[in-house]
C-alpha positions, 0 to 999 in steps of 0.5 A: 499452528502447533506443535502437540511435542512442543511444552512451549504450548499452554492451553489445553488440545481444545482450545486449540483445535478450536482456534485453528479451525477458526482461523482456518476457517476465515482464512480458506472463506478470503480465499487465501492459500494456507500452508500448515506450519507444525510448530510456528505458533506463538505458545498462546495461539496460531496465526495466520503469517503472510509470507513474501519471496523476494526477489533472490527466493528469501521469504519474508514475514508479513503481516501476522494475525494471532488468535488468542483463547488463552491469555484473555482466560489466564488474565482471568478479563471478561466483559458484560455480554448484550443480555447482562452476563459475563463472559470471556473476549477472545483475544485477537493479534493483529499486526497489518505489515508486520514490520514497515522497514520489512514490508516497504522493502519488499514493495519497493523491490517489487514494483523496482520504484515503479509503483503504481499512481496510487502507491507513488510518494509523487504522483504528478509532477510539473514542470513548465517549459520557461518560468514565466509558464510556471504560474499558468501550470502551478494553477492545474498542479492546484486543481489536482491538489484540491483533488487530495494529487500529490502534486509537485510542479519543478521550478527549479535553475535545470533545462526543460529537459534536465527535468524530464529526465530525471523526473524519469528517473525518479518514475514518478508516474505523470507528467504535466508540461506546459508552453505558451501553446498550452498555456493558452488552449488551457492544456497541458502536454502528459506525457507518462512514466514509459516517456509516452507523450500526448501534447495538448491535453484539456486540463480538465481531461488531464486531471480526471485521466489522473484520478481514474488512474488513482480510484483504480489503483492501476499500473501505468 
């Protein structure tokens, strides 16, 4: 809000009161908890500033939304309304992420890298037991990609167990492992980030489980 004793703020009291009360109503209607910050407004209008606290107690500014009645007036900005009359708009300054780098730093710390599937850069990693099963597993990964899933297959030279360890360290939500029995039964071994593994899961069921986890935005 504005500090009435500070002359950096432009505009009259009536405009500030209207802008401040409008923002407060929007915040309350959205279920946000407002903490007054006298003097924290921009010089041209009040703002909602979303603050996040990190692991050592520091607060960081994230999203901001500012309501500005002053600049449209100072620049004489007008629009023609549906009744044909010239009217003055209200300007909204919006930074949904604030600093992108800061936003993702706080997000990464919050999840300690264990992003829920919908946020994970790689959502599914395919690991063939041997090279001969790579084409089969590639077709499974292709089904996931056709649904927009960020899925990859590890065709590197490491042994299967090392690949599993590496991608577990990478905190990838799901690993699909396929060998001879899986290829014959059109199934996969379904491995969670936690290390829990279910063998012999039908491919269609595995795809459905992954899509449900992503669409529901739940943590796994």
